[in-house]
C-alpha positions in Angstrom: 111.8 94.4 62.1 113.7 97.2 63.8 115.1 94.8 66.4 116.1 92.3 63.7 118.0 95.0 61.8 119.6 96.3 64.9 120.8 92.8 65.7 122.3 92.5 62.1 124.1 95.8 62.6 125.4 94.9 66.1 126.8 91.6 64.8 128.4 93.3 61.9 130.0 96.0 64.1 131.3 93.6 66.8 132.9 91.2 64.3 134.4 93.7 61.9 138.1 94.6 61.8 138.5 98.1 60.4 137.6 101.2 62.6 135.5 102.6 59.7 133.1 99.8 60.5 133.3 99.4 64.3 133.9 103.0 65.3 132.7 105.3 62.5 129.8 102.9 61.8 129.9 103.5 58.0 127.7 100.6 57.1 124.0 99.8 56.7 121.8 96.7 56.9 118.5 96.0 55.2 115.9 93.4 54.2 114.4 93.2 50.7 111.6 91.2 49.5 112.0 88.5 46.8 111.7 91.1 44.1 114.5 93.2 45.6 112.2 95.9 47.0 113.0 97.4 50.4 111.1 96.0 53.3 113.0 97.5 56.2 116.4 99.2 56.8 118.6 100.0 59.8 119.4 103.5 61.0 122.5 103.4 58.8 123.9 105.7 56.2 121.1 107.3 54.2 123.0 107.3 50.9 123.6 103.5 51.3 119.9 102.8 51.8 118.7 104.9 48.9 120.7 102.8 46.4 120.1 99.3 47.8 117.1 98.6 45.6 118.9 99.6 42.5 121.8 97.4 43.5 119.6 94.5 44.2 117.8 94.9 40.9 121.2 94.8 39.1 122.1 91.6 40.9 118.7 90.0 40.3 118.9 91.0 36.6 122.4 89.5 36.4 121.6 86.1 37.8 117.8 85.9 37.0 115.1 85.1 39.5 116.0 81.4 39.4 119.7 82.0 39.7 119.9 81.9 43.5 120.1 79.1 46.0 120.5 78.6 49.7 124.1 79.4 50.8 124.7 82.0 48.1 126.6 85.2 49.0 126.8 87.8 46.3 129.2 90.8 46.5 129.0 93.9 44.3 130.3 97.5 44.4 129.9 98.8 40.8 128.4 102.3 41.2 126.9 102.5 37.7 123.9 100.1 38.1 123.2 101.0 41.7 126.2 101.4 44.0 127.5 104.5 45.6 131.3 104.5 45.3 133.8 101.7 45.1 134.7 101.4 48.8 131.0 100.7 49.6 130.8 97.0 49.0 127.5 95.2 49.1 126.9 91.7 50.5 123.6 90.1 49.6 122.2 86.8 50.8 119.0 85.3 49.4 116.7 83.8 52.0 114.7 80.7 51.3 111.8 79.2 53.2 110.0 76.0 52.2 112.2 76.0 49.0 110.9 79.4 48.0 112.9 82.7 47.7 111.2 85.0 50.2 113.7 87.8 50.8 117.2 89.1 50.7 119.4 90.2 53.6 121.8 93.0 52.7 124.8 94.6 54.3 126.5 97.5 52.7 129.7 98.8 54.2 132.5 101.3 53.4 135.8 99.3 53.3 139.0 100.9 54.5 140.6 100.1 51.2 139.4 98.7 47.9 142.7 99.2 45.9 143.4 102.0 43.5 146.1 104.7 43.3 145.9 105.9 46.9 145.6 104.2 50.3 142.0 104.3 51.5 140.7 104.4 47.9 139.7 108.0 48.4 141.3 110.8 46.4 140.3 114.0 44.7 142.9 113.8 42.0 141.6 110.7 40.2 140.4 111.2 36.7 139.1 107.7 36.0 137.2 105.1 37.9 140.0 102.7 37.2 142.2 104.7 39.5 139.7 104.5 42.3 140.0 100.7 43.0 138.6 97.3 42.1 135.2 97.4 40.5 133.3 94.2 41.3 130.3 93.2 39.2 127.7 90.8 40.9 129.8 87.8 41.9 128.9 84.8 44.0 131.6 84.8 46.7 129.9 81.8 48.1 128.0 79.5 45.7 125.6 77.3 47.6 127.8 77.7 50.7 131.1 76.9 48.9 133.7 79.6 48.9 134.7 80.9 45.4 138.4 80.9 46.2 139.4 82.5 42.9 137.1 85.5 43.5 138.4 85.9 47.0 142.1 85.7 45.9 141.6 88.2 43.1 140.0 90.7 45.4 142.5 90.3 48.2 145.5 90.6 45.8 144.3 94.1 45.0 143.9 95.6 48.5 146.6 96.9 50.8 145.5 95.1 54.0 143.8 91.8 53.0 143.2 90.8 56.6 141.0 93.9 57.1 139.1 93.4 53.8 138.5 89.7 54.4 137.5 90.2 58.0 135.1 93.0 57.2 133.5 91.0 54.4 133.0 88.1 56.9 131.4 90.6 59.3 129.0 91.6 56.6 128.2 88.0 55.8 127.6 87.3 59.5 125.1 90.2 59.7 123.3 88.8 56.7 123.2 85.3 58.3 121.5 86.8 61.3 118.8 88.3 59.1 118.3 85.0 57.3 117.9 83.1 60.6 115.5 85.6 62.1 113.3 85.8 59.0 113.1 82.0 58.9 112.3 81.9 62.6 109.5 84.5 62.1 107.9 82.5 59.3 108.1 79.2 61.3 106.8 80.7 64.6 103.9 82.6 63.0 103.0 79.9 60.5 103.1 82.5 57.7 103.5 81.2 54.2 105.8 83.1 51.7 102.9 83.6 49.3 100.3 84.6 52.0 98.8 88.1 52.3 100.4 88.4 55.8 103.9 87.8 54.5 103.5 90.2 51.6 102.5 92.9 54.1 105.7 92.7 56.0 
């Protein structure tokens, strides 16, 4: 698992745009089971990892256990139900095997800008969350593999350097895709079944 998570993180780092990702390494990757419980996490930012289960639970509660399908990519940064602060944007990808939801791949990263009254979306003089940037409830950025262009355009219209924001989002998605591929390979190569005792013990 540690190698898998390291690979997710390396892909994210190498494909990201903003130095806060590829130099500061202000991001984390993790795998959750189908209930949204933490299975394993990278050596990322501790405050990210501590809130991932709460974030996943908020997303699962929003869509329901039957509300996911292969190719979905959900984004979220609302701090109230389980985020950290607005620049920390979550990307969550459900993982299916034999038509069953078996896990989630997650990448949380601090974006260089998420809108708001100051560049960088970081300021001590804000008096309201509405001044801090764009607050994103659980939204399917990709629905069954199809890009939600309206959601993308709305987000990018509210940030100062859309190229960085979109590039870093794609880097997070790439990291999640690695996690998805590796988990499916693991299940195929070991003949584990999603409902088996062995899988539940991962």
